[in-house]
LOBA-290432 format. One record per residue (C-alpha): chain; y, z, x. Coordinates in nm, 3 decimals. Layout:
BEGIN
- A_Y_Z_X
...
//
This chain:
BEGIN
- A_0.437_0.139_-2.367
- A_0.286_0.411_-2.552
- A_0.272_0.213_-2.885
- A_0.087_-0.065_-2.697
- A_-0.147_0.140_-2.557
- A_-0.243_0.332_-2.879
- A_-0.296_-0.033_-3.033
- A_-0.520_-0.110_-2.748
- A_-0.703_0.206_-2.752
- A_-0.741_0.164_-3.148
- A_-0.920_-0.172_-3.080
- A_-1.114_-0.113_-2.786
- A_-1.195_0.263_-2.777
- A_-1.116_0.458_-2.501
- A_-1.008_0.251_-2.182
- A_-1.066_0.311_-1.809
- A_-0.817_0.479_-1.580
- A_-0.782_0.162_-1.403
- A_-0.672_-0.020_-1.731
- A_-0.432_0.248_-1.816
- A_-0.288_0.219_-1.448
- A_-0.260_-0.140_-1.461
- A_-0.075_-0.154_-1.807
- A_0.171_0.148_-1.713
- A_0.276_-0.016_-1.388
- A_0.243_-0.400_-1.439
- A_0.265_-0.474_-1.817
- A_0.463_-0.796_-1.813
- A_0.738_-0.628_-2.032
- A_0.709_-0.264_-2.012
- A_0.550_-0.210_-1.677
- A_0.689_0.043_-1.444
- A_0.756_-0.183_-1.137
- A_0.850_-0.474_-1.370
- A_1.145_-0.335_-1.540
- A_1.360_-0.189_-1.258
- A_1.416_-0.089_-0.907
- A_1.233_0.238_-0.850
- A_1.307_0.256_-0.472
- A_1.558_0.503_-0.300
- A_1.736_0.845_-0.378
- A_1.863_0.694_-0.696
- A_1.510_0.609_-0.806
- A_1.176_0.785_-0.824
- A_1.070_0.774_-0.437
- A_1.141_0.675_-0.116
- A_0.938_0.475_0.116
- A_0.935_0.490_0.516
- A_1.146_0.181_0.551
- A_1.417_0.333_0.347
- A_1.409_0.669_0.566
- A_1.507_0.448_0.892
- A_1.544_0.115_1.026
- A_1.331_0.222_1.308
- A_1.023_0.198_1.083
- A_1.059_-0.166_0.998
- A_1.190_-0.253_1.361
- A_0.869_-0.118_1.520
- A_0.665_-0.310_1.272
- A_0.838_-0.622_1.315
- A_0.783_-0.577_1.713
- A_0.427_-0.511_1.666
- A_0.392_-0.829_1.480
- A_0.581_-1.021_1.743
- A_0.340_-0.867_2.003
- A_0.041_-0.926_1.831
- A_0.118_-1.286_1.764
- A_0.148_-1.337_2.153
- A_-0.204_-1.173_2.170
- A_-0.340_-1.406_1.908
- A_-0.246_-1.729_2.105
- A_0.094_-1.752_1.951
- A_0.013_-1.997_1.686
- A_0.282_-2.219_1.536
- A_0.313_-2.167_1.250
- A_0.188_-1.833_1.150
- A_0.210_-1.682_0.806
- A_0.421_-1.362_0.803
- A_0.306_-1.196_0.473
- A_0.411_-0.860_0.311
- A_0.193_-0.725_0.020
- A_0.429_-0.518_-0.222
- A_0.758_-0.566_-0.028
- A_0.986_-0.327_-0.237
- A_1.317_-0.421_-0.190
- A_1.254_-0.625_0.123
- A_1.395_-0.344_0.368
- A_1.108_-0.350_0.592
- A_1.084_-0.717_0.620
- A_1.448_-0.735_0.689
- A_1.421_-0.476_0.971
- A_1.107_-0.634_1.118
- A_1.273_-0.972_1.125
- A_1.583_-0.858_1.287
- A_1.382_-0.673_1.573
- A_1.133_-0.951_1.605
- A_1.432_-1.214_1.664
- A_1.395_-1.053_2.024
- A_1.094_-1.286_2.046
- A_1.267_-1.617_1.938
- A_0.950_-1.833_1.951
- A_0.778_-1.590_1.712
- A_1.071_-1.593_1.472
- A_1.091_-1.970_1.495
- A_0.719_-1.994_1.408
- A_0.700_-1.736_1.122
- A_0.673_-1.853_0.768
- A_0.773_-1.555_0.540
- A_0.569_-1.507_0.239
- A_0.609_-1.210_-0.009
- A_0.344_-1.098_-0.244
- A_0.554_-0.956_-0.552
- A_0.492_-0.966_-0.911
- A_0.827_-0.807_-1.013
- A_1.120_-1.038_-1.126
- A_1.366_-0.743_-1.073
- A_1.225_-0.663_-0.685
- A_1.207_-1.048_-0.619
- A_1.577_-1.061_-0.679
- A_1.646_-0.748_-0.447
- A_1.432_-0.918_-0.185
- A_1.615_-1.237_-0.222
- A_1.965_-1.051_-0.184
- A_1.820_-0.852_0.119
- A_1.641_-1.133_0.320
- A_1.876_-1.450_0.254
- A_2.138_-1.325_0.519
- A_1.861_-1.292_0.776
- A_1.640_-1.626_0.682
- A_1.958_-1.832_0.618
- A_1.785_-2.042_0.378
- A_1.438_-2.059_0.530
- A_1.235_-1.861_0.261
- A_1.075_-1.645_0.172
- A_0.812_-1.802_-0.054
- A_0.695_-1.558_-0.325
- A_0.355_-1.527_-0.462
- A_0.180_-1.327_-0.748
- A_-0.123_-1.278_-0.519
- A_-0.251_-1.312_-0.183
- A_-0.477_-1.599_-0.282
- A_-0.185_-1.861_-0.298
- A_-0.046_-1.774_0.047
- A_-0.127_-2.108_0.253
- A_-0.409_-2.095_0.486
- A_-0.367_-2.061_0.868
- A_-0.329_-1.785_1.122
- A_-0.173_-1.484_0.917
- A_0.012_-1.148_1.009
- A_0.005_-0.911_0.681
- A_0.197_-0.612_0.635
- A_0.103_-0.364_0.365
- A_0.304_-0.049_0.346
- A_0.256_0.171_0.044
- A_0.092_-0.117_-0.135
- A_-0.273_-0.009_-0.191
- A_-0.181_0.340_-0.328
- A_-0.063_0.182_-0.657
- A_-0.352_-0.033_-0.727
- A_-0.545_0.066_-1.036
- A_-0.833_0.338_-0.964
- A_-1.136_0.439_-1.169
- A_-1.250_0.785_-1.200
- A_-1.602_0.915_-1.209
- A_-1.696_1.279_-1.292
- A_-2.021_1.447_-1.211
- A_-2.181_1.622_-1.531
- A_-2.501_1.805_-1.574
- A_-2.665_1.470_-1.648
- A_-2.511_1.281_-1.360
- A_-2.208_1.065_-1.291
- A_-1.995_0.925_-1.587
- A_-1.656_0.756_-1.596
- A_-1.348_0.929_-1.693
- A_-1.144_0.723_-1.955
- A_-0.813_0.776_-2.146
- A_-0.814_0.830_-2.522
- A_-0.535_0.883_-2.764
- A_-0.472_1.247_-2.831
- A_-0.443_1.267_-3.209
- A_-0.293_1.629_-3.191
- A_-0.005_1.516_-2.984
- A_0.034_1.159_-3.008
- A_0.001_1.101_-2.633
- A_-0.312_1.045_-2.417
- A_-0.594_1.262_-2.306
- A_-0.879_1.212_-2.038
- A_-1.214_1.193_-2.205
- A_-1.575_1.107_-2.051
- A_-1.724_0.773_-2.118
- A_-2.030_0.844_-2.369
- A_-2.148_0.468_-2.379
- A_-2.470_0.423_-2.197
- A_-2.481_0.236_-1.846
- A_-2.539_0.315_-1.513
- A_-2.259_0.405_-1.276
- A_-2.421_0.556_-0.976
- A_-2.394_0.242_-0.800
- A_-2.045_0.302_-0.781
- A_-2.055_0.631_-0.602
- A_-2.137_0.614_-0.220
- A_-2.461_0.788_-0.117
- A_-2.252_1.074_0.076
- A_-2.072_1.173_-0.259
- A_-2.372_1.143_-0.508
- A_-2.499_1.525_-0.437
- A_-2.159_1.676_-0.544
- A_-2.119_1.974_-0.758
- A_-2.071_1.915_-1.132
- A_-1.721_1.871_-1.217
- A_-1.648_1.690_-0.909
- A_-1.439_1.345_-0.939
- A_-1.491_1.051_-0.735
- A_-1.221_0.776_-0.714
- A_-1.281_0.416_-0.635
- A_-1.041_0.104_-0.640
- A_-1.202_-0.215_-0.672
- A_-0.875_-0.393_-0.664
- A_-0.833_-0.265_-0.299
- A_-1.162_-0.328_-0.187
- A_-1.139_-0.687_-0.324
- A_-0.823_-0.755_-0.141
- A_-0.948_-0.596_0.172
- A_-1.232_-0.824_0.152
- A_-1.016_-1.125_0.087
- A_-0.811_-1.028_0.408
- A_-1.106_-0.977_0.614
- A_-1.238_-1.345_0.509
- A_-0.895_-1.493_0.592
- A_-0.884_-1.320_0.928
- A_-1.241_-1.430_1.015
- A_-1.169_-1.797_0.911
- A_-0.820_-1.843_1.030
- A_-0.729_-1.557_1.291
- A_-0.461_-1.313_1.292
- A_-0.423_-0.956_1.189
- A_-0.326_-0.706_0.896
- A_-0.154_-0.368_0.921
- A_-0.217_-0.129_0.621
- A_0.008_0.186_0.602
- A_-0.048_0.433_0.316
- A_-0.118_0.792_0.247
- A_-0.488_0.864_0.210
- A_-0.801_0.969_0.367
- A_-0.990_0.826_0.642
- A_-1.361_0.897_0.500
- A_-1.478_0.834_0.148
- A_-1.475_1.184_-0.020
- A_-1.495_1.360_-0.365
- A_-1.159_1.480_-0.506
- A_-0.906_1.387_-0.763
- A_-0.566_1.246_-0.625
- A_-0.402_1.042_-0.900
- A_-0.070_1.136_-0.958
- A_0.258_1.049_-1.137
- A_0.597_1.075_-0.968
- A_0.929_1.070_-1.173
- A_1.277_1.139_-1.012
- A_1.117_1.258_-0.680
- A_0.891_1.512_-0.863
- A_0.539_1.523_-0.992
- A_0.500_1.469_-1.346
- A_0.184_1.477_-1.576
- A_-0.003_1.169_-1.500
- A_-0.064_1.054_-1.889
- A_0.290_1.124_-2.003
- A_0.517_0.874_-2.107
- A_0.347_0.574_-1.933
- A_0.561_0.316_-1.779
- A_0.836_0.581_-1.694
- A_0.675_0.716_-1.382
- A_0.506_0.584_-1.077
- A_0.141_0.635_-1.065
- A_-0.060_0.643_-0.735
- A_-0.383_0.776_-0.570
- A_-0.482_0.834_-0.213
- A_-0.613_0.540_-0.033
- A_-1.011_0.535_0.062
- A_-0.938_0.374_0.428
- A_-1.326_0.372_0.489
- A_-1.372_0.176_0.172
- A_-1.097_-0.080_0.288
- A_-1.253_-0.099_0.631
- A_-1.589_-0.160_0.511
- A_-1.498_-0.434_0.277
- A_-1.302_-0.621_0.533
- A_-1.608_-0.575_0.783
- A_-1.823_-0.725_0.514
- A_-1.615_-1.021_0.496
- A_-1.640_-1.070_0.894
- A_-1.319_-0.906_1.009
- A_-1.298_-0.622_1.261
- A_-1.127_-0.281_1.144
- A_-0.943_-0.054_1.394
- A_-0.862_0.289_1.281
- A_-0.737_0.456_1.072
- A_-0.492_0.657_1.313
- A_-0.217_0.895_1.163
- A_0.117_0.736_1.121
- A_0.251_0.973_1.353
- A_0.046_0.875_1.632
- A_0.065_0.503_1.570
- A_0.467_0.526_1.573
- A_0.493_0.726_1.864
- A_0.232_0.487_2.054
- A_0.481_0.248_1.955
- A_0.774_0.392_2.107
- A_0.977_0.550_1.798
- A_1.104_0.839_2.016
- A_1.232_0.593_2.282
- A_1.396_0.377_2.013
- A_1.557_0.690_1.869
- A_1.698_0.787_2.186
- A_1.869_0.439_2.225
- A_2.019_0.470_1.888
- A_2.149_0.811_1.964
- A_2.352_0.694_2.261
- A_2.570_0.473_2.018
- A_2.569_0.726_1.715
- A_2.825_0.991_1.597
- A_2.702_1.358_1.593
- A_2.647_1.345_1.241
- A_2.427_0.996_1.286
- A_2.231_1.157_1.562
- A_2.130_1.438_1.339
- A_2.013_1.170_1.071
- A_1.833_0.985_1.329
- A_1.631_1.301_1.438
- A_1.565_1.391_1.083
- A_1.423_1.038_1.035
- A_1.191_1.071_1.334
- A_1.077_1.423_1.225
- A_1.002_1.307_0.881
- A_0.807_0.970_0.987
- A_0.596_1.118_1.252
- A_0.567_1.516_1.233
- A_0.260_1.684_1.037
- A_0.527_1.860_0.807
- A_0.638_1.489_0.712
- A_0.446_1.186_0.680
- A_0.293_1.188_1.014
- A_-0.066_1.287_0.938
- A_-0.087_1.245_0.531
- A_-0.006_0.862_0.618
- A_-0.262_0.654_0.809
- A_-0.253_0.312_0.954
- A_-0.548_0.069_0.951
- A_-0.568_-0.260_1.145
- A_-0.781_-0.553_1.051
- A_-0.823_-0.845_1.302
- A_-1.037_-1.135_1.341
- A_-1.368_-1.025_1.505
- A_-1.313_-1.184_1.850
- A_-0.991_-0.983_1.912
- A_-0.974_-0.649_2.124
- A_-0.790_-0.340_1.992
- A_-0.411_-0.407_1.853
- A_-0.129_-0.215_1.989
- A_-0.148_0.126_1.862
- A_-0.531_0.129_1.828
- A_-0.635_0.136_2.200
- A_-0.920_0.349_2.255
- A_-0.837_0.686_2.443
//
């Protein structure tokens, strides 16, 4: 990957942070997500579905309930963006089986580009689906038309971002160049002429010199596409990720390797690269396409509202003492302020004719 990027920069000059991320994560031969399964304790990070079955179960019941609220369409496309190992979808389908008509109506579609992860998902879901899917897609665009329920858990944070830095002369884009002294890479500022002010929202344009603002064109494009689908065909989408509820200045790009932070530009392709999600930008993009946005609310409030504590109490009744400790630990990690409870947010998108979905009701 390093050699490939050095050759590209030699031809093109410094590349954007977005281009660096896209190569490091998704290059067809050397990309981080393409070459291996990175999830779980033996990988680089653990996501909420891997922490506890309760997470996926509650998402599955949310989907089943939302399906009834939108008129119980049959068929309905049940779509997950970036489904990891398939753990969330497996747990969601198991819980949603309580609403048998929903399970019969749901056609499962997975948007996944990694061949390695597709095989993990196949092994995870075949016992649940019993030959009835799933269908894989490289992009949302090839998912069939019709009513849709979309799940996106820790999907948007891994999409490539652009970074802009405020200088004494205005905003300019931050780029990645070869560091000849080390053989690695370094950040530089784009010295080519061209306006970038349009990429910065008015609320951030007066930031102090040195400030960094991040945008994610890929994320807003997908949110716009989701909004257009929901407005056209009906349904709902649930976006769960870490990030900030309002667009704001701040540098959030980070690399994670073996559950620890690593230098962002070191050994591209060997570490996960992510950035905080701008939920306001996602909501605005979906609204621009005709959908309605709800939230974001904190993950802790959302899961508590769906009944995670009550579900944990039921599981503890059949648990050993050790299992009960694990259940309590999982609840704490998923909903408490010291865990994922406030850093992670939940945004719902619906067609414009629908009332607030479960977990987003007005106080």
